[in-house]
N, C-alpha and C positions, 0 to 999 in steps of 0.2 A: 602481512604485520608492514606494515608500511614506513619506509626512510624519507626524510628532506632533503635536499640537496641543493641549498642554493649560488650561483657563481655569480661572483662579484667582476673576475674579470674579464675585458670580450669586448665583442664589438657587432651589431644589430645592424646590416648593411641592408638597410630600407627597400627595394627597386622592384620599378614597375613590373607590372608581366605576368603575374599573377595567373596557375590553372584555375581555372573557374571549376568546381566541384559541380561538373560535369562526365562521366562517364558514359567513350562510347566508343564502339566496334571499329574497327576497320580492317577493309579487304586486305582476308590470308595475300601474305608476303610472295612471290613465287622462287626469288634465294633467301637463305641464309643461314649467317656463318655466323662459325665459332672462334671467335683470336684466341691462339693461347701467348697473348700477347694477354692475354684480362691475366694471365693467372701465371703470377707472379715467382719466380727463381723455379720455374714446372718446364721440364723439355717436355719435349710431346715426343709417342714412338709412338707410330699411323699404324692404326689395326684392320681401318678401312682403305677401297683404295678407287678416283678414278671410277666413276660407270657402276659400281657397285648399291644397289637396293639397301633398305633401314627403315626400319622400324622406330619409331620413337621412344627411345630408351637405349637402343642399342651402341653399345662401347665406337668411336672413329679411333679415340687415343689415348693411351695414360703418362704416365710418369716413368722420364727414364730411372728413376735413382726415389723411385715407391711403387712397383708398377703395380703395388693395391692399388690406388689414388688413380681413379678410369672416367670417362669425361663420357656422355653419351651428347647424340642429339635429339636434340627440340623438338622436333619434329620430324615423320619417316618422308620419305622420297629420296632419291637419286646421287651418291655423293660426285660431282659433276667437277670441282677441281679442286687442288690443293692448291693455296698458292705460298709460292716459294721466294723467298729474298736472298739477301748476299751466305754464301756457305751453306745454303741453303735448308737455313733454317723458314722454321715451317709460321705461314702471316698466318693464312687464314684455314678453312676448312668451312668450303659451298656445300650447300644441299641444291636442290630442288626438289621443293618442298609435294607434295601431295597433295591431289582438293584435299586430300580432306586425310586425319590421321589412323596408322594405324599401329596401334603402343603395343612392344613386350610388355608379359605377364610378367610383373613380379611377386602378384598375390597379397590379399589386404591381412594385412596385420594389427593383432591389440597392443598397441609396445607397452600393458600396461604384465599379457601373461611372457612377454623377454626376457635375457638375461641384457645384459650390456655389452658385453662380446657378439650378442644377434642383434643386436641392435646395429653393431659398430660394419656387423660380416652384410646384414641389406642395408645399408647409409653407400657404404662400399662399392656392390655390384648394383646395382642402381644409380651409380650416379648424383648424387645427392652427397657426395663424406663436401666434394669442393666450396660449397656453403659455408664449410666450417673453416673459420678461418685461428689464427692464433697469433696472440703476442703474447713473446714478441715476438718482434720482425715482422712481421704483416704480411703473413703471408699464410696458405693450403695449408695444418691442423697435421700434423704427425701422426696417422691414426697405432703408433705404437705408443706413445704418454699419456699420463693418466694425467687435466689436466685439475688444478686447484679451484676452477671455477667457470661458470658458462654467464657471458653477459650480452644480453641483445639489448640494445638502443631505441627504444621507438617516436624516441623526439627526434627529431629533425628542429633543427634549431639554421642550420645553411641553409644562405639564400634563398627566394623558389624555388627552395627543393619541393618535392611530396610528401602529401603529409596522411603521419604514415596509418594514422585513428579513420579513414578520410579513404583509403585502400584495401583496406583490413574488414571494412564495416559488413562482406559479403562471406567473411569466412573464417567464420570468431569456431569454425569446428577442427576445420585442418590448423589455425594458430594452435589451437588445444594441442590437439595430439602432435604436434609436432613438441609440444612441452615438454608435452608425459613423455615423448623418444627420446628426445635430451636432456634432458634432466638426468637420467637413468646414463651418462656418460663421465655425469664426474661424481666421488663422493665430496661434493662440498655446495653451495650453494648452488642456483642458476637465477639469474637477478635479470631483471625486466627495467628499463628504465619510461616511465613517462612524463609529459608532459603536466606537470602541480595543477592548470587551467584544465586540461579538456578534462568532460566528460564522458570515459566513454566501456567499454566493454572493457579492453582490456587494462583498469582498472582492477574488476573480478576476473582475472585473467588467478587459476591455481596451480601448485606444484612450486609456486618463484617466490622468492623475492621481493615488491613491487619499492621502487626505487620516482616518490613524484621529484621531477627537475625542474627547476628555473632558470634564472639567469640569460645573457645574451649569450652568440654562437661563439665558443664553441662548448655551449653545454649540454649540442647534442650528441657533440662528438662518441664516442665510447669508456675512449680514452681515459676521457678528463674524469669520466664515470667509474671505470675502473682506480685508477687514481684519485677516487676520495670515497667511496668503496671499500677495494682490498686490491691495494698495489701492487707489484710486481719484486719481484725479489730477483735479484740473479740464480738461477736455476730453478724457476719456477715457471709453470704454460700456464695461461687462460684463456679458453676460448672462448671465442666473437661470431654472431651472428647476424644478419640482418632479417628483420623480420621478417616481407614479408617472405625469406627462403628457409624460415620456419615455416612458414603456414604449405609452403610447395616440399617440405620431409614432410608435416600433417596429413597433406592430400595422401603424399608415395606410400601411408600406413592406410589410408582409409580407404585406395580405391584401387590400391595393387599398378599401380601407372604413373611412368613419371611424366607428372604435366605440368610443364612448363614455362607458366601461362602469370606476366605479368600487369600489371597496370600502368599507363606510365604518362607521366605529366611530362607535356608541352609543354612552357611556359616563355616566357621573357619578350622583350615588346614584338620583334622581327616575329615572335612566329599565330604564321594563318590564324590559327585556332589554339588561342590558352587555354587548354582539356584536359581532361585523362583521356587515356586511353587504352582496349584491352590488345593486346598483344606477345606475340608468346616473346621466348629467351631469342637473341640471334636478327632481331625482325631488321630487314635494313627501314634506314631510317625515311627516303623516300617514297615506302611503301604509309607512313602516315605520318611528314607534314609536308612531302609537296617537293614539289621545286622551288627553289628559293635562288635568288642573287648572288652575286659570286665577294656584294658588297654586305653579306650576311654570315655572322662566324654560327657553326650548329658545336655546341657542345653536351658528351654522351654523359652526363653528369649535373653536379649544380657550376655554379659560376668560380667555384674559390679549387675546387679538385676536381671537376672532372676532363674528361680529352675530347680537344678536336679531334671530330671524325669530319667524313667527305660525306656532300649532299647524297652521294651509294653509299656508304658503308654501315655497315650493321651496328646496332648500342650495343655496347658494352654490356657486355658478360649481370654484371653485379648490380648496373645499372635502372634508378625504376626513376631519369630523370632526366629529356632534354634539354636545352636552354640554346637560348636564339635570341644572337646580343646584333649589334653595328659593329663594325669589321672596329670601328673610329680609324681608318689612313686617312686624318689630316693631319695638320699642324693646326696646335690652337698662337694664334700670336702673342709677345707676352706674355704666354701660358707663365711664368713664372714670377709674377707678381703679383706682393699678395694680395684675396679682393680679386683676384682678376674670377675670377668661374666659383659659384653657390652653386650650379652644376654635376658635381662631383661628388659621393658620400664621403667622409674623410676626418679623422681623427684630430686630425694637427685642426689648427685654429688660424692657418693662414685663412683658409677657405671658408667660407660661410656659413657653411652646412653646417654646426652647429650653432645656430638661429632656429634653425627649422629643427628639430626632432622629428619633428610624423612628418617627412615630407620626406616624398616614394620619387625616386632617381629612375632617370635612363641613361643606364650607362653604357661603355660601350668596350673593344678590348686595349683599347691605346693606355701606353704602358706611361707617356703622359713622363716624359724622362727617360732618363739613362742606365744604366750597370754604376753605380760610388762609391766612395771609400767605406765601408764598413766602418764606422763611427757610432759613440756611446752617449745616444742617446737613450734610452730608455721607454724608446714605443712597441719594443719586444717585451718587455714583460707587461705595460698592461696589456695586452691583449693569450696574455699566457696565464688560466688558470692554473696549470700543474706547477708543482713547487720544484722547479729544473732555474736554470741558467740558458733562457734560451741563446742567449749570444753566444758563450761562453761554449754549447754545444754544438753550435754552428760551426765554430774557428774552429773548434778541434775533431768535428767530420769533415772539413773540409785539409787539412795535417793526414785523415787517420790515424790518430793518438789514438789507442783500441782501449789503455788505462787510464782517460781522462774521459773517453765520452762513455765508459759505461761506473765511473761516478761521481757525470755531472746528466746520467739515468737518460741513457740511449736503450736502457728498453723498459722503460716508460713510454716511447716517443711512437707511433707516426706519421708519413708524411702530412696526414689529414690537417694535423694537432698544431702544425705552421702553417699553416696557406689563408692566416688575416696577416701572419707574423708577409707572409708574400706582397701579399694587400695595402699593409698598412705601413715597412720600412722603407724608407726610402733609399737604402741604398738599394736596390732594386734589386735583391741578389734572388736566386730560384731558390728559396728555401726549401719546395720539401724535395725536389731534386735531390740535395745536398745529402736530407737525411736519408731517403730512399736509397740514393752509390752506401753513406754509415753504417747501415743496417745489412747493404748483403754483401758490406765486406763484413763484417760479428759475423754474417752467419758463413759465410768463406773461413774466417780464421781464429772463430770460437762456436760457431754450429749448436 
């Protein structure tokens, strides 16, 4: 069964530097890093210490408040360092990798022969559970919950994002096995959203309800799809899994190993080679892209929602894209003048961008202005395809008014849903950070 979802509100940012559809191997990183900061709302409790030898799939830490949720090493090797910050907060666990991986065996299993509880136990023990997130709050799912549905978005609409169909083209069996396992974790439906214009194996996946999505970004955001398919009400839980992580879960059942391999898209105008690379989760970005000058910003993720990282840092746990753009540390003289510059993609008609709808742009990280007063302009509503009042919600989030936040739809959103607001709003507010802070407050006060 297939259903069409057509999104009208939003904005497609056409940027230069798209990754060429070519997959290459890169030399194996000598060190890998797992960053607890990638797992929001998780306080890690270490199981290993520097000097310990580990196999790929061995537990390195677990969640303090849910000890069944375990985090494992993607490679075999030796724990070389546990980096800590203020108040001894764990920032990174560094692994010196072996030349080849020695895997912990979890056993080959057929999801069709297992109960829901057996599948859940297998995912928890193998370290695959952190791939499952929940809405509301956009945090790792609570294994004690029962979701009303599971959502997987295989349509990446963000600028320069990795092509999901392309990175999964050789993992059809793993993806189907992952679907077979995940579908047993809910009594409701498992929803798979795909690009309406794509002709791929994803349209033939069984055990899911397929939705063909079209429209501008953020049409590919899973939160937008949840809103249009099965909205979240207070007290309900929906689970979300990234499509490549579905394949990793499927590989676990088919091989009995935690095979943490990703196909990473390196994109952006400053990328030495804009193409796809096979890497392991936690790989050092320098081993993929080489050394880059300080004038280049390295983003783990896409340009709208990714994290700025250094040239010697690990790629984010959930990210399958690395984007490189200029820092933009220059001042545009008379940049406030209307029609001054048509080299910036903009929703506003004070730029000439609207005259060139198919033009691709070279962008940088320059804010092009400073933070200003939050005024009613209607800009936010133009790029928000979820039926909420974004400006009013942001205001209530800023003052922490829980009751009004609930009434305005805080349960339906995640920070990524406000990425275009960050980009288009003339106020220059950090909307994603505001929403993340509000969700953290809801976790603390409401649970």
